[in-house]
C-alpha positions as CSV (number, residue, x, y, z in Angstrom):
1,M,0.2,0.2,0.2
2,R,2.5,2.6,0.6
3,F,4.4,1.5,-3.0
4,K,1.0,2.7,-4.1
5,K,1.2,6.2,-2.2
6,D,4.5,6.6,-3.6
7,S,3.1,6.3,-6.5
8,L,0.8,8.3,-7.3
9,F,2.1,10.9,-5.2
10,L,5.2,10.6,-8.0
11,L,3.2,10.7,-10.4
12,S,0.7,13.4,-9.6
13,S,4.4,15.3,-9.3
14,L,4.7,13.9,-12.8
15,F,1.6,15.9,-14.0
16,F,2.1,19.1,-12.2
17,S,4.8,19.6,-13.6
18,L,4.2,19.0,-17.1
19,I,1.8,21.2,-16.5
20,I,3.5,24.5,-15.3
21,N,6.7,23.7,-18.1
22,A,3.5,23.5,-20.5
23,Q,3.2,27.7,-19.6
24,V,4.2,29.8,-22.5
25,S,3.8,34.0,-21.2
26,I,2.6,36.0,-24.3
27,C,2.8,39.4,-24.4
28,S,0.7,42.5,-26.4
29,W,2.4,46.4,-26.5
30,N,1.2,49.2,-27.9
31,I,4.5,50.5,-28.1
32,M,3.1,54.3,-29.3
33,N,5.5,55.4,-32.2
34,L,8.2,52.7,-32.2
35,G,11.2,53.6,-34.7
36,K,14.0,56.4,-34.4
37,S,12.3,58.8,-32.0
38,K,12.5,56.4,-29.0
39,S,16.4,56.7,-27.7
40,E,19.0,53.8,-25.8
41,S,17.4,54.5,-22.2
42,E,13.6,54.0,-22.9
43,L,14.4,51.3,-25.2
44,E,16.6,49.8,-21.8
45,F,12.7,50.5,-19.5
46,I,11.3,48.5,-22.4
47,A,13.5,45.9,-22.7
48,K,13.5,45.5,-18.9
49,T,9.7,45.2,-18.9
50,I,8.9,42.7,-22.1
51,N,12.0,40.6,-20.4
52,N,10.9,38.0,-18.8
53,Y,7.7,36.5,-21.7
54,D,8.3,34.2,-23.8
55,I,6.6,36.4,-26.8
56,I,5.7,39.4,-27.1
57,T,4.1,40.7,-30.4
58,I,4.3,45.0,-30.3
59,Q,1.6,47.2,-32.5
60,E,2.7,50.4,-33.9
61,V,6.2,49.8,-35.5
62,V,6.9,52.9,-37.3
63,A,6.3,52.7,-41.0
64,G,9.8,53.6,-42.0
65,N,12.7,51.6,-41.5
66,G,13.4,52.9,-38.6
67,G,10.7,51.3,-37.3
68,A,12.5,48.2,-38.4
69,K,15.9,49.5,-36.6
70,A,14.4,50.6,-33.8
71,V,12.5,47.1,-32.5
72,S,16.3,45.6,-34.1
73,R,17.5,47.9,-31.3
74,L,15.3,46.2,-28.3
75,V,16.0,42.9,-29.9
76,S,19.9,43.5,-28.9
77,I,19.4,45.6,-26.0
78,L,17.1,41.7,-25.2
79,N,19.9,39.7,-26.1
80,N,22.5,40.8,-23.3
81,K,20.1,40.3,-20.4
82,G,20.2,36.2,-20.4
83,A,18.1,34.8,-22.8
84,K,18.7,35.3,-26.6
85,W,15.7,36.1,-29.1
86,D,14.6,36.6,-31.9
87,Y,12.6,39.1,-34.5
88,T,10.8,39.7,-37.1
89,V,8.9,42.6,-38.6
90,S,6.4,43.1,-40.8
91,D,6.0,44.7,-44.6
92,V,4.5,48.0,-44.3
93,T,0.6,47.8,-43.4
94,T,-1.6,48.9,-46.7
95,S,-4.3,51.5,-45.6
96,D,-5.4,54.0,-48.2
97,N,-4.3,56.3,-45.4
98,P,-0.2,57.3,-45.2
99,S,-0.8,58.8,-41.9
100,S,-2.9,55.0,-41.1
101,K,0.4,52.8,-42.5
102,E,2.7,51.3,-39.9
103,R,4.3,48.0,-39.0
104,Y,3.9,44.7,-35.9
105,A,6.7,43.0,-35.2
106,F,7.1,39.9,-32.6
107,I,9.8,38.7,-30.7
108,W,10.6,35.8,-29.1
109,K,13.3,33.8,-27.4
110,P,13.5,30.6,-29.3
111,S,15.0,28.3,-26.2
112,K,11.1,28.7,-25.2
113,V,9.0,28.8,-28.2
114,T,9.2,27.5,-32.0
115,K,7.8,30.1,-34.8
116,I,6.9,28.2,-37.6
117,G,7.2,29.0,-41.2
118,K,7.1,32.8,-42.9
119,S,4.6,35.7,-40.3
120,W,2.5,37.3,-42.9
121,L,0.1,40.7,-43.5
122,E,-3.6,38.8,-43.8
123,Q,-5.2,40.0,-47.0
124,N,-8.4,38.0,-47.4
125,F,-10.2,42.0,-45.9
126,Q,-7.8,44.0,-46.9
127,R,-9.6,46.3,-48.1
128,E,-12.3,46.9,-45.5
129,I,-9.5,46.2,-42.5
130,D,-6.8,49.2,-42.1
131,R,-3.7,48.0,-40.2
132,E,-4.4,44.4,-41.4
133,P,-3.5,41.9,-38.8
134,Y,0.0,40.7,-38.8
135,M,0.1,36.1,-38.2
136,S,2.6,34.1,-37.3
137,T,2.0,30.4,-35.5
138,F,4.5,28.6,-32.9
139,E,5.2,25.2,-31.8
140,Y,6.0,24.4,-28.2
141,K,6.1,21.0,-27.2
142,G,4.6,20.1,-29.9
143,S,1.3,22.2,-30.0
144,R,0.8,24.7,-32.2
145,F,-0.8,28.1,-31.9
146,T,-1.0,31.7,-34.2
147,I,-0.9,34.7,-33.1
148,A,-2.6,37.5,-34.7
149,S,-1.8,41.0,-33.6
150,F,-3.5,44.2,-34.0
151,H,-4.0,47.9,-34.5
152,A,-7.2,49.1,-34.9
153,V,-7.7,52.4,-36.6
154,P,-9.4,54.7,-33.6
155,K,-12.5,54.8,-31.4
156,K,-14.0,57.2,-33.4
157,K,-13.0,55.5,-37.5
158,N,-15.0,53.1,-35.2
159,P,-13.3,50.1,-35.1
160,E,-15.9,47.5,-34.8
161,K,-16.6,48.0,-39.0
162,E,-12.5,46.1,-39.1
163,I,-13.6,43.8,-36.4
164,K,-15.9,42.8,-37.3
165,Y,-14.1,40.2,-39.7
166,F,-12.4,39.0,-37.5
167,K,-15.2,35.8,-37.6
168,Y,-13.9,34.3,-40.6
169,L,-10.3,34.0,-39.8
170,P,-10.8,30.5,-37.8
171,S,-12.5,29.1,-40.7
172,L,-10.3,30.1,-43.5
173,Y,-7.5,29.2,-41.1
174,P,-9.5,26.1,-40.0
175,K,-6.2,24.5,-39.4
176,L,-4.8,27.5,-37.1
177,N,-5.6,27.4,-33.5
178,I,-5.7,31.5,-33.5
179,I,-5.3,33.6,-31.3
180,F,-5.7,37.5,-31.2
181,M,-4.2,40.1,-29.2
182,G,-3.9,43.5,-29.5
183,D,-5.2,47.3,-29.5
184,F,-9.0,47.2,-30.2
185,N,-9.6,50.3,-29.4
186,C,-13.0,48.9,-28.1
187,S,-14.2,47.1,-25.5
188,Q,-14.2,43.6,-24.9
189,S,-17.9,43.9,-23.5
190,N,-18.7,45.1,-27.0
191,S,-21.3,43.2,-29.3
192,V,-18.4,42.9,-32.2
193,F,-16.8,40.2,-31.0
194,N,-20.2,38.6,-29.9
195,P,-19.8,35.8,-32.6
196,L,-16.0,34.7,-31.5
197,K,-17.6,34.3,-28.3
198,N,-20.2,32.5,-29.4
199,N,-18.0,30.4,-30.5
200,G,-16.2,29.9,-27.7
201,Y,-13.8,32.9,-27.3
202,K,-12.8,34.3,-24.3
203,S,-11.3,37.4,-23.8
204,I,-8.3,37.9,-21.3
205,L,-9.6,40.8,-19.2
206,T,-12.5,42.5,-18.5
207,N,-13.2,45.9,-17.3
208,Q,-9.0,46.7,-17.2
209,K,-8.2,50.1,-18.8
210,T,-5.0,49.4,-20.8
211,S,-4.6,53.3,-22.2
212,L,-3.2,56.7,-20.7
213,R,-5.0,59.2,-19.7
214,Q,-3.2,62.6,-21.1
215,K,-3.6,64.3,-17.0
216,C,-4.6,61.4,-13.9
217,L,-7.4,62.0,-12.3
218,K,-6.9,62.0,-8.6
219,Q,-5.0,58.6,-8.4
220,D,-6.8,56.9,-11.5
221,C,-4.1,57.2,-14.8
222,L,-5.8,55.0,-17.6
223,A,-8.4,55.9,-19.7
224,S,-9.9,53.2,-21.6
225,E,-10.8,49.0,-22.1
226,Y,-9.0,49.8,-25.3
227,D,-6.5,46.1,-25.3
228,N,-7.3,42.6,-25.3
229,M,-6.7,39.3,-26.2
230,F,-9.4,36.6,-26.9
231,Y,-8.6,32.6,-27.0
232,F,-10.1,29.6,-27.8
233,S,-11.2,28.2,-25.4
234,K,-11.2,24.5,-26.2
235,K,-7.9,24.7,-27.1
236,V,-6.6,27.0,-24.8
237,T,-6.1,27.3,-20.6
238,V,-5.0,30.9,-19.9
239,E,-3.5,30.0,-16.3
240,K,-3.4,33.8,-15.2
241,A,-3.3,37.4,-17.1
242,G,-2.5,40.7,-16.0
243,V,-0.8,44.1,-17.4
244,E,2.1,46.3,-16.9
245,N,1.6,48.9,-15.1
246,F,5.1,50.5,-15.9
247,H,3.4,54.2,-15.5
248,T,3.8,54.0,-12.0
249,K,7.7,53.7,-12.1
250,F,7.9,57.1,-13.4
251,V,7.6,60.3,-11.8
252,S,4.5,62.0,-14.3
253,L,2.0,60.8,-16.6
254,K,4.0,63.7,-18.9
255,E,7.2,61.1,-19.2
256,A,5.5,57.7,-19.0
257,R,4.3,58.2,-22.1
258,K,7.1,58.9,-24.0
259,I,7.6,55.5,-23.8
260,S,4.0,54.5,-24.8
261,D,0.4,56.2,-24.5
262,H,-0.7,51.9,-23.9
263,I,0.5,49.6,-20.8
264,P,1.3,46.6,-21.8
265,I,-1.2,43.4,-22.0
266,Y,0.2,39.9,-21.0
267,G,-1.6,36.1,-20.8
268,I,0.2,32.6,-19.2
269,V,-1.7,30.3,-21.7
270,V,-1.6,26.3,-21.7
271,I,-2.0,25.0,-25.5
272,K,-3.9,22.0,-25.6
């Protein structure tokens, strides 16, 4: 009987260990105007903020060469912090409005996850979506998942008109386990997300503001519930989710906004 109890304990411990080891941490951050205007000290701060995650997806990389170079500079800083990183930067989005054109970036630890194939700007709704999502597939311990990073048009331009097309992507890519994340300029409670939710998708954050005000109202420095992650609950389990309140490390909101007008969000997930 003692042997059986010890065996069960070892098996349960092993199972628990496998579950813990299967966790992948994903961070999403709209880093305002990530380009040549970012100083080395600002990039150093950004690197310290995201260093503990396995995959980072970035929105609002400047469309010109300064954007891709800024991502490269950021990765060089990260590579000096103990782990090795790799990255990819998208082509410029195909918006008809020159001021809306941007790039996206993925940064990841090859020791943790393997990137599968090439990343791509999603083309099916290129005309309907101003900044089409940037998609990349990763693998961890034999399980694959595809992140669709997205930066919606501003609230005043009705981001719902773009987000409504997301409901078609799972059927267009039936073999992919798609995780939507980024800056939606829209709350997760908006009815535009209902088709995804009705098909088994959930958001990692609820009632969590992620954009910074111009000025704090007393102690309230966050403005709107814009950034989030939507995952297919039959294929992904979220162990933990939250935000990085990086702005609290600055003496003023004005100084914090030199880094970005959004705070990073993160999810620690298990891919089934």
